[in-house]
N, C-alpha and C positions, 0 to 999 in steps of 0.2 A: 457774484463777480469777484468780490474781495477774497472769497475762499479760493477761487481758481487762481487769482493773481498770487496769493500767498504760496500756493504750491509751485507756481511757475518760478517764483523767486528761489524756493528751495532747490529746484532743479538747476538753476544757474550756479548753485554752489557745487554741483557735482563735477568731478574732474572729467575732461574730455578723453574718452577711451575709444578704441576701435569697436565698432558694433558688429557683433556676430551672434548667430542663432545659438540659443542655449538648449541643450538636449536634457530632457527631464524624463527619466525612465523609458527612454527610447522614443519619446514624443518631441517633435520640433514644431514650434508654433510661429506663424507669421501673420501679421494683419496689415493689409494693403502693402505687402512687399517688405515690411519691416519686422524684425524679430521682436517678439514679446512673450511674456510668460503669464498666461491667464490664471486666475484663481481656480483651483480644482478641489472639489470635495472628494478626498481619497478614503477608501475603505480598507485598504491593505497596507497602510503605512504611509511614508512620506512620498513615495513614487506613485504616479497615477497608473491605473490598469484599465483595461476595457470595461466599460460599464460605469466608470466614475463620471461625475458631472462637472463640466467646465463652464465658466462664465466668460462670455466674449461680448463686450460692449452692450450689456443688457440682455443678451441672449443666453439662455441656459440650454446646454445640449449634452447628450450622452456620447462619450468617447468610444471609438472603435479600436481596432488594433493599433499598436505603436507605429509611428511613421511621421511623415511630414504633413502638417495641417496648415495649409496656406489659405487664409480667410480674406474675403472682401465683403463689404456691405453695400448693397445696391437696392434702391427703392424699398427700403424697409425689410430686406431679406438678407440673411447671412449665407454667403456662398463659400464652398470649399473647392479649390482647384486641385484636381487629381494629377497623378504622375503623368498620365497620357495627355494632359492639357485640357481635359474636359472640366467644365465647371457645373456644380450642382448645388441646389438649395439644400442646406442642412438645418436651417432654423428659420422660422418666420412667425408672424403673429396675426391673429384674427382680431380686428379692432374696428371701432366705430369712427368714421370720419364724416365731416360735412361734405356734401357734394360740391364740386367746383362751381364757382359763381358763373353765371351765364356770360357769354362774350358781350362786350359793350358796357353800357352804363345803365342797364335796366334797374329800376328801383323796386322790383317785386320783393316780397319777403324771402329771406334766405331759404334755400332748398332744404328739405328735411335731411337729417343725417342718414348715411348709408353704411353698410357693413362691408369692409374690405376683407375678402376671404381668399387668400392666395391658394388655398387648397383646391378651390373650384377650378383653377386653371392648370392643375397638375395631373399628369397621367398616373397610372398605377405604379410605374417604376419610380417616378419622382416621389410619390407619396411614401413608398417603401424606403426611400433613401433619406427621408427626414430623420433628424436626430434631436430636434427640439421644436416644441410648439407652445406658443404663448396664447392663451385665450383671454382676451379682454372683452369679448362679446360672444354670446352663444347664439349663432344664427339658426333659423329654422332649417331643418334638414341636415345639420352638420353631422348627425350620427352616421349617415350613410358614407361619409368620407372618413370619419374617425376609425371605422372598422377596417380600413385598408392600410392603416399605419402599422409598422412593425414595433409594437409596444415593448418588446424585449429590449429595444435599443433607442427609445425615445423618452426624453424628459418632457413631461407635461407641466406647464406653468399656468395655473388658474388664477387670474387676477380679480381685482375688486369688482369690475364691471359685471363679470359672470356671477360672482357670489351675491351681489346685490340683485341681479336679475332673478335669481332663484330664492331670494329672501330667506325664509325660515327653513328651507330645505336645501340639501346638498344637490349640486348639479349632477346629472347622470353620467358620472365619470366611467369610461369603459372599464370593465372588470379586468381586462388584461394589462392595465397600466402597471408598470414596474417602478417608475420614478415619478414622484408627484411633488410639486412645489405649490403652495397656496399663499395668497396675499390678499387680505380683506381691505387694505387701505384704510383701516380704522376699525370701528366696532363691527363684528360679524354677528348678524341677527339670527343665524341658524340655530334651531332648537332640536332638529332631527339629524343627527350625524351618523345614523346607522349605515349610511352609504359606505363609510370606511370599511366596515366588516365584510363588504362584498369584494374588496380588492385583495383577493387571496394570492396575487402574484407580487404584491407591493414589497419592494426591497428598500426604497429610499423615500422618506417623507420629511419635508421641510415645512414646519408650521410656525416658524419664528415670527412671521408677519401677519398672522391672523389674531384677532382680538375677540374671541367668543366670551360671552358672559360666564358660561360654564362649559367645562370640557370633561366628558366621561371617558376615562381611559379604557373602559370595557369594550369600546368599539374597536380597539386595536388588538384585542386578545386574539391569539392564534395567528396573527399576521406574521409572515416571514421577514420582518424588517431587519435590515442590516445597518442602516444609517437613519437616525431619528433626531430631528431638531424640534424641541418642544416649544409650545407657545408660552409666553411670559404673561403673567397678570391674572388669568382667569381663576375662578373658583373651580376646584377639581373634585372628582370622585373616582373611586377604584384605582388609586395611585399604585396599589400593589401589583396591578397588571404589568407595570413596567418591568418588574422582576421576573415575569414569565416569558419575556421576549428573548428566548434562548439563542436566536440567530444574531442578535444585535452585536455589531462590531464598533460602532461609533454612536455615542449618545451626547448630544449638546443640550445643556439645560441652563445656559447663562441667563441671569436675571429671574430665574424661576423660584419664587419664594415659597412654593408649596411642596418642596421636596421632602420636608420633614428631616429626619436624621439620615435618610437614604441608606439604611442598613440593607435594603433589598438589592443594592448593587452587587452584593456578594453572590447572587444567583446568576449573574450574567457571565457565564464561563467563556464566552467567545469575545467579550469586550476587549477592544484594542485601545480605544481612546475615550476619555470622559472629560467633559467640560461643564463646569458649574461655577463660573466666575460672577462676581458682582451681585451676589444674592443679598439684597438688603431689604429691610422692611421700611418702606417710605412712610407708612402710617404708624411707625414706631411700635409695631407689634413685636413681642419677644419671639425670636426665631431660634429653634434648636440648632445646635452646631452639627455639622456633617460628621457622621461616624465613619470616617474613611478607613478605619481598621479593617472594615469588610473588604477593602480592595486587595488585601493579602491573599484572598481566595481566588483571585483572577489570574490564571496562569499565562494569559496572552496579553495582558495590559502593558502597553509601551509608553503611554503618556496620560497624565491627568492635569487639569488646570482648575484651580479653585481660588485664584487670586481675588482678593476683595470680598471673600465669603467667610463666614464664621465656621471654623473647623474645630470639632471637639476631640477627635482622635485621628491617629495615623497608623499605618502598618508598622509593626516593629520586627517584621520577619523579612528575609530576602525575597526579592521579586526579580528573578533573573532577566526577564524580558523588558523590564522598565528602563526607558532611556531618559525620560525627563519628567519633572513635576514642578508645578508653579504654585508657590505658597505665599506670594507677596501679599501683605496686608490681610492675611488669613487669621491672625490672632490664634494660631494653633499653639498648644502648650509647648513651651521651650523644650521640656524633657522629651515630649513626643517627637518633636522635630529632630532632636539630637539622636534619638534611637532610630528613627527612620533613615536619617543620613548614614548612620553607622552601618545599618543593615544592608544598605544599597549603594555601595561605593561606585558601582558602574554607572549610576544615573546622574544626570546633571540636574541638581535640585536647586531651584531658584527660591531662596528664602529671604533674601535681603536686596532691597532696591539699590542701596549704596554699593554692595558687593558686585551686583550685576553690572552697574555702570563703570565701576573701577576696573573691572576686567576688560571692558572694551577700551577704556581710556589709557590703559597701560601702553606706553610707547608713543602716545600722541606728541607730535613735535610742531604742530602749527594750529593756531586758532584764528578764525576769521569771524568777527562779530559784525553783524549788519542790523541796521534799524529796519524794523518791519512791524506790521500790526494793523489794528483797526483804523488808524488814522492815515494810512498810506493810500494814496489815490492813483499815482502814476509810477511806472517802473523807475523813471529817472529820480524819483524822490527817495528811493532806497539808498541809504548811505552806508558805506563801509566805515564803521567806527574805529576798528582796529584789526589789522591783519599782521600777525607776528609769528616768527619762528624763534624768538628769544626763549630758550629753554627754561631759564630761570623764571621768566614771567609766565610761561605756559604752565609750568609745574605748580607754581603758587596759585594760579587761577583754578586749575583742576582740583586742587585740594579743597576748594570752596564750592565745588559742585556737590554739596552734601545736604541731604534732606532728612527730616525728622520722620522716622518710620512708625511713630506712634500716632500720627495724625493722617487720617484718610479723609480729605475734603472733596474727593471726587475730581472733577475736571471742569474748569470754566469753559464758556462757549466762545470766548474771544480768540483772536489769532495771535495774541502775544505782543510783546513790545520790542524784543530783540531776539535774534536767532544766532546761536553759536554753531559754526561749522568746524568740526574737529577732524584733523588729518593726521595720518601716518605717512610721511613722504608725500606722494601725490594722491593717495587713496583717502577718500572721505569715509570715515568710520562711524561718525555719529553726528546727529543734528539735534541740538538742545534749544528749546524755546524758553524764553525768560518772560514770566507773566507777573505783572503788577508789583514787581519788586519783592515778591514773596514766594514764588513757586517756579519750578522747572517742569518742562514737558519733554520727555525723550521720544522724539518721533522715530517710528519703526523699531523702538526698543521693547523691552519686556515689561515695563512698568504698566500696571493696570489703570493708573490715574496720574494726575499731576503730583509731584513731590513737593511738600512744603519745606522751604529752605530753613535750615537751622538759623538761629539768630546771628551767629558769627558769620555764616556764609552770606546771609542776606545783606549784612552791613558791608562786607568786603566787595561783593559784586556791585552793589550800588555805588560805592566809592570808585571802583575800577572803571565802571561805565561813565560816571560823571567826569572822570579825568579826560575822557576822549569825546566829551561833548554831548553825551546822552542825558536827556531829561526824563526823570521817572514819571510814572503815571500821575502822581500827585501834582508835580509841576505842570504837566500838560493840562490837567483838569483845571488848575488854577488859571492858566493862560486862556483856556477855552472859556471859562466863566467870565474873564475880563473882556474877551472879544464879544461874548454874547451881551454883556452889559453895555458895551459900546454900541452894538447894533440896536439894542432897545432904545438907547439914548437918541441915536440918529432917527430911528423910526418915530419916536415921540416928537422930535423937532419937525419932521415932515408933516405930521398931523397938525401940530400947533400952527404951522404956517398956513394951513388951509381952513382951520376951524376957528371961529371967534372965541375969545376968552370966556364969554358969557355962557357958551354951550357947556352943559354938564357932561363931561366926557365919561364920568363914572357910569352913566346910564347906557353907554355903548357896550359895556361888558358885563355889568351886574344886574341891570334891570330887565324887565320883560321886553319882548319884541315890540309890543305896542308903545311902551314908554320910549324906546329908542326912536321909533318912527315919529312919535309926537315931539320929541326933542328937536329933531331935524326940521319938522314942519313949522315949529315955533320960530326958529331962527332963519329958516329959508322957506318962506311961504310959497314962492313961485316954484311950480313943479319943474319948469325948465332949468331953473338955477340948481335945484336939488340934483337933477339928472347929471348936469355937468360936474357938480361937486362929487357925487358918488363915483363917477368915472375917474376923476383926479385922485380920489382917495384909493381907489382900487388899483391904480397904476403907479402910485408914488413910490412904492418900494423898489421897483425894478429888480425884483428877485425872481428866481425860477417860479413858475406858476404853481408848482406842486407844494410850495411853502406858503402857509397861510397864517396870518395873525388873527387874533380874536375879531378885530374889526373887519378883516378880509372875509371871514366866515359870515359875519353879520351882513355885509354887503352882498355876498353871493346868495345867501339864504333868504334874506328879507328885503333889504333896502332896494336893490336893483329890480328884483322880481315884482315888487309892489308898484313900480312906476308904470304908468300907461305905456303900452308897447310903442305907440306911435311917437311918444315923447322920447323914450329911450333910443329908438332907432334914429330919430333926427339928431340927437346929441352925439351918437356914434358917427353918423355920416358927416357932421359938421366939425368934428374934433380936429384941430390943427395937427398936422403931421409931427410926430415926435414930442408932442405935448403930453402932459399928464393925462388929459382926457383920452388921447389917442392910445397911450399904453394901457389904460384901464379898459378901453374898448376892445383892444386885441385880446386882453386877458379874458374878458367876458365872452367874446365870440368863440375863441379857440381854447383857452385854458379851462373854461367852464362848459365848453362844447354846446354853444347855442347857435351853431351854424345853420340849422334847419329853419330858423326864423328868417333867414335871408334867401330862401329859395325863390322868391319872386323879385329879388334885386341882386342878381348874380354879378352885375358890374361892380357894385359896392363890395360884395363879398370877395371878388377876385382882388380888388384893390387892397382890402384889409389883409388878405392872405399874403400878398407880396410884401406888405409892411411887416407882418409877423415873422416872415422868413428872414428878416434882417435882425431879429432879436439876438443879443449876445450869448444867450444861454442855449446850448444844444438841445436840452430837454424841451424847451419851449418851441424850437423849430421843428423838432420831431413830432411833438403833439399836434402842431399845425398841420403837418403832412398827414398824420393819422386822421385828423378831422376832414381834410380834403379827400382822403380815400373813402371815408364813410359817406361823404356828401354825394359822390358819384354823379357829378354834373359835368357837362362838357367844359365849363370854365375851370372846375377843380382839376379835371384831367389835364388841361392845358398848363396849369401852374406846375403840376407835378412833372410834366414833360420838360418844362423849362428848367426846373431844378436838376433833372437828370442830365440835361445838356450842358448847362452853365454853372451848376452848383448854386451856392448862396453867398451873399456878401454881408456877413454879420457885422453889426456895429461893434466897436471895441468895448471890451469890459473895462470897468474901473480897475485901477491898479491893485486894489485890495480884494477884487472879486474872488480870486481863487482861495483866499484865506478867510473869506467872509464867514462869520458865525451868525446864522439867521435867527432873528428874534421871533420865531414862529414855529409852527408844527407842519409836518409833512402830511399831505392829504392824498387820498386815493384818486387816481385818474384812470378810468376804465379803458381808455383807448391808447394809453401810453405805450410806446414801442420799446420793447426790451431787447435792444442790441447792445453789444459791448461798447463801453465808453470809448470815444475816439473814432467811432465809425463815421466815415464821411457822409455828408448830407446827400450826396449823389446816390450812395448805396441805399439810404433810407427811402429816397424817392423811387429807386428801382424796386425795392421791396413792395412799396405801396402799389406801383404799377403792375407788378407781378400778381398781387392779390386781386387787382381789378381785371386781370386777364387782358391787358391792353395790347392789341395786335401791333399798333404802330411802333411801339417801343420795345417789342419782344426781343429783337436781336440784340439791342444794346443792353437790355436787362440781363440776358443770358451771358453776355460777355462779362459783365460785372460779377454775376454769381460765380462764374467759373474761376475768377481770380480772388475770391474771398479766402481768408485764412480759415483754418479748421474751426476755431471758436465762433467766428461770425457766421460761418456756413451752418453750423449746428443750431445757433440761435435763429437764423433765418428759416431753416427747415421746421423748427418747432413752431414758429409763428404761422407759417403757411399751413402747417398741419392742423392747426387749431381752427382754421377757417372752414 
C-alpha cells in the first residue's frame, strides 16, 4: 500500500495537461477508454511492429498490424474493440479457482478447487482470434483446444502452476509456438529441458523469471530465436551456443553472472540490441570483464546497455548504426571510453551519472520539495517543504545534486524521505528522491542505482531541507526511539498496576512456560481469579490486536489456553462492558480467532461481536467481521447485515493514538482483510456478505461494489478470487 501511495504522490506532482492518444509506430492504445502506452518488447528498433509483444495489465499478447487498439478487461479476460464496434477476447488465462461457496450458511468443507478454462467456451473463430494465453494450470484435454490457436500470432505465458504440475519435465508446449514466456515463481525443478529443442518455430523466448538449478544452452541450438531473455542465477553449460543463434536481434542478459567475457557476441551479425546490466557476483567470485570490443563486428547494433557491470574493453572503431550505449558504473578503462566516444560521435553514450542528470536539469526554473517516504500514512500528511522559482536558489540547489561515481552501493528498498520535483516552466522534467541524507534516486532516469551524494552535496542538501522544517532520518529515528521508550514505560505501568510486587516478572519473559504458569498459580491460586487477571492483562494495552508484547504472546500461547474452558468462558461472559477483562475477552475471541468455541452460545457471541465492532482501531473491527464471515451462523450474518445498513460506531481513540509507537511486535493474522486503509466498515461488511453469497443483501452489496474506486475494487476482486 505504501508503494502505491508513493507513486500516487509522484503523480500529483505532474502538471495537468490535455490527455490525448499517443501514436507509436502507427499503433494507438486505449484502456477502458483512456489513452495509455503499454510496454512493448520490440525487435526492430524503438517502434513496435506486428509480432512484437505488448504487456497490458498483466496480459501479454502479440500485436497485429498497426492501428487502434482499444482494450477493456472483463471477467478476467482482455477484450479489444474493433473499428466496426465488435468486441473480441484477445487474451485470457487458464487458472485454478475455488468453487463458489454454496448459497446460505452451510458449514460443509470448502468445495474443491476447479479450473477456469475460458477456451472451452470459445468457438473456432474466437480461438483463432486470441493473441495471448496465460497458463496457470494445465487441465486435462487442453491439447485439443491448443491446436486450434494461431500460434504464429499468440504469446504463450506458462506460469508456475503449470511448471510445478509437470515437476521435473517440461510441459508439452505445442511445437508451433512462436512466442513463449515462462515464470517458475521460484526454483524450477525441471531436469529435462529437451522440450525446448522441439520448438522449431520459436522466435521470442523470455526466461527471466525461471530459476532452474542448471540450464544447458544446447537445447536452444538451431532455434530461430530473434528475441531472447536469459535466466539469471543458474549454473550453465554450452554457453557458446548463444554465439550460434544467428537470427538473434535482441539479447537480454541482465544480472547473468555466467556470461564470461562474452567474446561470442561478435558472431551475432543480426543483433540490434544487447542488455547485460548489473552483473555482479554476490558471492564475491571474481568475474571477468565483458570484452565488448567484439561489438565492433556487429553491423546492425543500435544499442547496448552494460551499466553496473564490469567492462574490460570497448569498440574503438566506428559503428554507424549505433544510437546509444549505457556505461554508467561499468568501470570501463577511461582510455577505452575515450576512444569509443571519439569513434562514434553519432551515438548518445551515457558514461557519467552527473553528466546525464545535468543535461536534464539545464534550464530548470522551479523546484518543489515534498516530504514523503516510509513514515507517511495518509495523503494529507505529505507536506510541501519548499516550492520556489527563485533562480538563484534553484541554481545553487541544483549544483549540489552531485554524486560520487566511484561508489556503487546499489539501491535501498525504502521509499525515500523527500522528493524533489524539477520543472522547466510548467513541464515536469525530473523527479529526484532523497534517501537517508546520503543518496539520490533519479526516477525514470538513466541511473542504474542510487547515487551516493558527495560530502559537500550531502551537507548542503541537509542544511537546505532543515531550513524548511525537514528532519533527517537520524532525527526521526531518535524521536521514534523516544516514543517507543515512552510506550514501553506506559506498558510496564499498566502491568505493575495489575500484578503484585512480589510476582517475579522476569519469569514471564525469560523462564520456561511451566515456570510462568507456576508463578501465577503461586500468587493467584484461585483459577477464577487467574482467568479474570489474564483477560485484564490481555486487554490492558488497547492496541491493535496485530501488535503483541512478549506477555501478550505468553497469554495467547500458554496462560489462557491452559485455563479450564468453562472457567474462561464464564470469565468472558461476566466481564463488565469496556473493562480490561472485556477488552481482553474481545481480543481473545476475535483477535486470536476463538469464535468456534462459542458455537453453542450464539447469544453471547453476538453480544461480543457488537462490542468488538466499537473498537477504535479499524484493523480490529475488520478482523471481527472476518471472523463473523468465517463463523457462518445466522447470528454472525445478522451482525454483518447490521453493519452494512448502519455502519459502526467506534469509540474514540486517545489523542496520541495516531502517533503511537507500539512497544511490541506485529503478528500474523490469517483472516485479516487486506483492503486499502480508510475503506469504510460498510464496505468491509459488504465484502464479507459477498463472500458468504448472502441473497438478502446482494442488491446493496452490488451497489457498494459498483461505486468502489479502482484501488479498492482491485483489492476486493483479489480477495474474492482467493476464495
